[in-house]
N, C-alpha and C positions, 0 to 999 in steps of 0.2 A: 586662478590657475589656468594657464593656457591649455588649449585643447590637446596639444601634443604631449602634455605632461600628465594627462588624466590616467588613472589606473585602468588597465585593460580589464575587460569583463572576465577573461580567463584568470588573470591574476587575482581579481576580487574573489572569485570562487575558490581559488587556492587558499586564500586567507582564512576561510572557514574551517580549514583542517585543524586550526588551533582551538576550536570549540570542543571542550571535553563533555563526556556524557554525564548525565545526572546520576547520583547515587542510586543503586538498585535496591529493590525490596521484594519480598515475597507476596504473591497475590493469588487468590483463589482462581483457578483456571476459568471458571464460568464468568468471571469479571474481567478477564484479561484480553478480550477482543480489542484489536487495534494497538495494543502495547507491543514494545520491542523486547525480545528476550535478552537477558543479561548473562545467562549461563546455559550450558548444554542441558537438554531434556533427554533423559534416558528412559527407555521403555521399562515399565514396572512388571510387565508380563510378556510371555511369548505371544506372538501373533501369527497365526491363530493360536489360541490358548490350548487347543487340543485338536487332534486329527478329526476332520469332519467332512460331511458331504457337501459338495458344491451344487447339488441338484436335488429335486424331488425324484425319487426312484426307488431302487433296491440296492442294498449293500450285499456284496457277494465276494467270493474268492475268484479273482480273475482267472487263475490257472485252471479252474474247473469248467471254463466256457470255451476251451480251445476247439472242441469238435462241433460247436453250434453251427447250424446252417439252416437255410430256408426249408429243406426237406427233413432235416433231423435236428429239431430244436432241443436245447438243454432244458430239462424240467427240474425245477427246484421248489420244494414246499416253502411257504413263507412262515418262518418260525416266530416272528415277532414284529414289533413296530418300534422305531426310534424317532421321537419328535425332538425338535430343538428345545433346549433348556432342561432336558432330563438329566438328573445328576448321576443315576446308576447306569453303568455301561455293561450290558450283559455279554456273555460269550456267544459266539455263533458256531454251531456244529457244522462240520464238513457236509457239503451237499445241500445246504439250506441257504435261504436268503432272508433278509430283513427288509420290510418296508421302511423307508427312511425319507426324511424331509430335509430341505436345505438348512444347513447350519447345525444339524444334529451330529453327535459324536458317532463315529463308526463303531459297530460292535467289535468286541475283541475277536480277532481272527479274520475279519473282513479286510480286503485291501483294494477294493474297487467299488464304484457305484455305476449302475446302469440306469440311464434316465428312463422315466416311465413311458416316454413316447415310443420306445422301440421294443417294449415287451408286451406279451399277452398275459392276461390273468384269467385262469380257468379254475373257478372255485378257490381253493387255498394254494394253488400252484401258480408259479411264474414260469412262463415259457419264453426262452430267449433264442432267436434265430441267427445270431451273429456273435462271434467272439468279442470279449471285452478284456483288454489288457489290464494287469495290475496298475494301480495308480489312476485309473480313469475317473475323472470328475471327483478327485479327492483333494482336499486342502490339508496339507500336512502341518502339524504343530511347528511353529516357529519359522515357517517358510518365508514369511514377510519380514518379521523382526524377531530377534531373540531378546530375552530379558537382559537389560544392560546396554543394548544397542542404542546409538544416538538417533533420536527422532528429529531433532532440530537443534540448531546451534545459536550461539550469541549473535545478535545483530539481525535476526529474522523478525519481521513484524508478524504478529499473529492475526491472520485472516480467518474467515469461517472454516476453510478447509483445514488449515493447520490446527486450529482449535479442536476440530473433530478428530484429527489424527492423534493429537496428544491425549484426548479423552479416551480413545480406543486403546491406547497404549497404557492405560491405567494411571495416567499422570493427573493429579488433582490440584496441584499448586505449582506455580512457576515463578522464577526470579526474573523480574522485568524492570525496565526503566519507567519512571513515572511520566505522565503527560506533562510537558513543560507548562508552567504557570505563565500566562501571557496577559499583559495589559496593553490596551490600545488607547493612545492619546490622540484625539482628533482636534487639531489646532485650527484657529482662524475665526475672527469675528464675523466673517461672512457666512459661516456654516450655521444653518438653522438647527436649533437644539430640539425643537418640537415640531411634530407634524402640523402642517398648515401655516407655519410661520413663513409667509411669502411676501413680507414687506420688501420694498425696493432695496436692492443691494445684498439681499440674502440669497443663498442657494440651498437646495435640498442636499442633505448629507448623503453622499454615496459611499464615502470611504469607510465610515463606521459599519454600515451593513455589509459592505464588500469584504472587509477583513474578517468580520465575525462569521459570515457565511462560508468564506474560504476555509477557515479553521474547522468549523463544524462539518463541512463536507469531507474533510480528511480525518475525522474521528477525534478531534481535539475538543475539550470542553469549551463552552462559550467564554470568551475572554472578558475581563473587566473592561468597560469602555467609559472613557472620561472625555468630556468636551472642555477644551482649554481656550481661554480668551488670549488675544494677542497682547499680553501684558507680561513683563519680565517676572514679576512676583508670582503671578498665576502659573506661568510655565515652570518656574523653579519649584513651587510647592507640589504641583502635580507630578513632575518628573521625579522629585525626591521620593515621594510616596510610592510611585510605581516601581522605582528601582529597588526599594526596600522589600517589596512583596512579590517580585516577579523574577522568573528565569529569563524571560525575554520581554522587552518593552518595544512596541512598535509605535512610532509616531507618524502622523501624516501632516505634511505642511511644515513650514517654518525651518527648513534645513538649507536654504540657499543663502544668498548674500544680501537680501533685502533688509531694509531698516527694521522690519518686524519679524525677521527670521531669527528667533531666539534659541532654537534647539542646540546648535553647535556650541555656542558660548556658555549656555547654561549647563549643558552636560559636562563640559570640561571643568566648570566651576564646582560642580558636584563631585568631582573626582573620577569622572569617566575617562578612561584612557582611549583616545581616538586611535583606531586601527587603520581606517581609511576614510576619506571624504571625497566624493565625486568619482564616478566611473564613466569610462568612455563607451556609454551605451545610450541608445535613444529608443524609447523614453526612459527616464529615471536617472539622468546624469547626477543630480545632487545627492545621491544616496550617501548616508552617514552611518558608520558602524563603529561601535566601541564597546568597552567592557569596564565594569566596576565590580571587583570581587567575583562572585559567581553569577552576577547579572549581566545580561547583554542588552545593548541598545541598538536598534535599527531605525534610523530616521529616514523616512521616505518622503518624496516630494508630495505636494498636495493634490496634483492632478490625478484623478482616479485611474486613467489609463496607465500612468506611470506606477501607481500603487499596485495595480494588477500584475505588471511586469515584475516589480520588486518582490511581490509575494511568490509568484511562480518560480522565479529564478533564485532569489536570494534567501527569502524567509524559509523556503522549503529546505535549502541546504543547511541552514542553522538549526532548524527544528530536528532534522534527521540526525545531526551530530549530537545534539542534546540528548537524544534518545538512544544513541549508540547504534544507529541503523547501519548495517553493513552495505546495503545497496547504495550505489552512488546517487546522490541527489544534487541537482534536478535530474530527472530520468529522461535523458535525451534519446530520441529515436531518429530515424532517417526517412525522409520523404522526398518526392520529386516535384520540383517547381513546375506549375502548369504554364505560367506566362512570365515574361520578363518583369523585373521590378528594379527601381533605382537603388543604387548603393550609396553609402556615405563614406567619404575618404577619411573622416576623422573619428567616427564612432560606429560601433557595432549597432545594427538595427535589430529590434525585436518586434516582429510584425504578427498581428493576429490574422490567421488564415483558416480556411475551411479544409478539412480532410475529406477526400473522396477516394473510394476504392475503385480502381479501374483495371480490369484484367489482372487482378492479384497485386497491383502496385498501389502504394499509397501516394496520392497526388495532393499537392498543397496549392490551394486556390487563394490568391491574395484577395483581401476585402477592402472596401473603401472605408473612410472615416477612421484613420489611424492616429490622429493627433492625440496628444497626451491627456487632453481634457475630455475626450470622447470615450464612451463605453457602448454605444448602441449596436456596434457590430458584433458584440458578444452574443447577440441573439443567433448568429450564424457561426461564430468562430468556434473551432474545436482544437486549434493548435496555436502555439506561440512559437514562431520560427526565428531562428538565429541566423542573421546575415552578417558575417564578419565584415569589418570595414575594408574597403578597397576602392580603387578609382573607377574600375569599369562596372557597369550595371550587371545584374544577375539575369541570366538568360533562361528561357524555358528549357526544362530537361535537367537542370543542375540539381544535384542531391544536397539537401540541407538538413541540419539538425532541428528538431522541434520538440516541444513539450506538449503533451496532451492537456487540454484545458477542460 
């Protein structure tokens, strides 16, 4: 396929809009971290659940403190104590105060709290030398949320903060999308299957650990990983089994046009509908994407630098859609290029760079060793930067999109 007929990167990303979300199921909230909501979550209680104190201090009637001053303090006997967690809420007589602690319910009749730092205690009396208005340091029932209010909506991924918010709202179970089942097929006779296999012609496997770690880092379960020889029957058997048991199959190697690149022909022989093959991007041009039933196949090149790019840009988009995530993936941000870099007239470039904060600006610093077979610059790289294809080079100061690595 000539370069000018390659699918553009933007068009490839648009193709993933056809990936539907996996069926939802109900899950205990405590086990739902990292999953994506499939239905609205409604508060089961008012928040706060009752009117309460926001401070350690004294519950009072604010209107009774209007005449308080440094020379003429208001004096109130302390009629009781309210601690957090007490079930009985006593009444408070006019002209009295209650010792109260943060989170405790206000006694009946109280409408303000005066913090303990500004009062004097003399025996059983509280002396106040400044007025305190009604509502001071009070948390009112339902002021944050009322029962039935929406706490979170479909498409939101549950992080620690959201999980805590749902728990506080009395929600114990949520409807979510499952984590996609992923199988990784690492192809190539040259890839060492075992640690220490360093015979001539063999290479240490980077792709298997890379894909596995990338998934784990994002909260997915460890994928099944299978090593496949450069043999048509072996590729067919492994791919058939993977498609039968996976929502997404990721292959590395064997997707170009070499004599031993068996993934494209084997996939189509197994009934996988090809959606696209080859993207105008560098690295990662031979990317293959297709579907069979509810299973999706993403065939990546064998060079690990290209695998990283395809994971961050393409696999992220597919996984997000399988989970019904509302946020657009990949999550592009904007940074400023520190120095000039070469462009490519035929393909979009995806370069690993370092992010530096400088006077409130995010600066993108190009790194050496960008070839598709190289990974060592990942020791410094924190961004994958998208340089759209064009004739002229990119100059320092230009704003570019990037994905955080």
